C-alpha angles and dihedrals in degrees: 000000000000097000136024111277135196129191095222133036094169115063140154097208093109090054096055129091120238090256092051092050091049091049091050093049093046092049092050094048092047093049094047092048102038110018105038099059110085094003095120090051091053090050093050092046095044092236134134120227097239091175087074096062096084089044090053087053093050089053091052094244095130111081088353099162097048129095120230130357091087093301123140098236095220118177117244095262094050089046090050092052091054089053090050091056095044091053092042081072100038139329091230092058091051089046092060092055093041093053093045092049108033104025105032106026097033097061090050091046095045104029104024129088124247093263090055092047093051091045099053115011100070091053091046092051089052093049091243092116120043119201138195136193123236115199110111117081134186090264101025116065117124087013102056091166088073092064117140099201107114140185129205133186109233099196096249102121092321094286120154130235114210128199130175145076132267122196138197092028115168113220095006096124090059100029123126091197136020125210099216125189115207140163118251139169114245122210113287095008132105093193117087116234128200115247134175124239133186106225113191128215111259095039110141111255095022120120132166109196119189119247112231133198100050116157092189136047088023094159088060126077113236125182149137136272110222116189117192107178092317113185112222121187114243087238088069094062111107102235101193103074142041128193135005092319086079100063092030090056089055091049091052089058092048094047090055092057092044090054090060094040097058090057087065092052090050091049091052092052094045094047092049092049092047095051092042094052092047091054099036112092122199127162087011093297137089106260088230086072092065119097098233092051092051090048090057094045093049091049093051093044094050095047091050089051093051092048091050092051091047091051091048091048094051090041090061090047089052089049087059091050095245105106111125127210089245091056089051088052089054090050096047094043096049100040097046092048089049093050093048093050091046091053092049092049093046091049091055092049092060093052112201091352088064091079095051118107095226091069094050097212097108090050090054091045093052092046093049091055085066095043088053090066106028125085087028123339122255089253095050091052089049090056093045090055091044091053090052091050098046108022090235123112113222095179093102 
């Protein structure tokens, strides 16, 4: 190469504490050593590397931002950096940890009582108990308030009986417990309210069939939660929240981690395109020496840098307890769109090789097509931000 070159001119290293830098380095080294080998084979086979779950726990990735109960107590920036490294390998791998942490452990941590926390959280932090989150239904996606899953108290000790179906549930085929959101009538009210329940594996009438045929997120297990008159002890009702703010609060936590994670996927694609174009010679010159190639590399590099700075900025706000759901919508909307466009651009720069598994870009691209629409579609986040800016709701 004729001049000194560096892959990144925009960094946040100088903004991080020593502990945050150590966490980032440890997460990267772990993922390169333990997650990367065999990952492409899992993607092709549509399998999840379950042997990694205990290793995730040993690294403190499960329940990372929480204090006590065997959790690591990471601050939001350190937690975000671990998500970045997990998704630098694969979105499905990061999804496992995100669901366990933000969608299964968080509702118990935030909305459960102390008995529930002591009962489940330590085992979940150790990877001994795997959880999933049941909100989406066949006819209730962006409009979760239209869910049909319902719970009734049948008078026998105050236990609940749940019936319904949840769809697109990460981890459900392997989950030991399901956080299920259902409508129920409370005493003295004729209006159903949404409540959260912990439904345990082995409950009569509960099944979690695997969904087959996915062309994306193939290294992640996705299934259903089918509830056929499932009896749930009253002690498994999450007492600390009523209404949609319960599941939406969980989704806000998950979206924050996703917004860091997709930066890792974008970095992986950019770095692969950069190294490929430096090595690839056409017309007697490396294609990285051509103006159009450099234009694409500069565009990807700059957008990744801006997304990293945005994530860091909102991470510090979250650390101070002031991050709003609308700010998380901004972060998720912008960073996922950036990562998806980066993957598309990088794929094109490799030509035919861009679709080959050994280069990893097409896998990231396919995964990011899913991330673009889950945990709130791009359009729904647009309307959430628009409502905050104008005071008018355009959802209906």
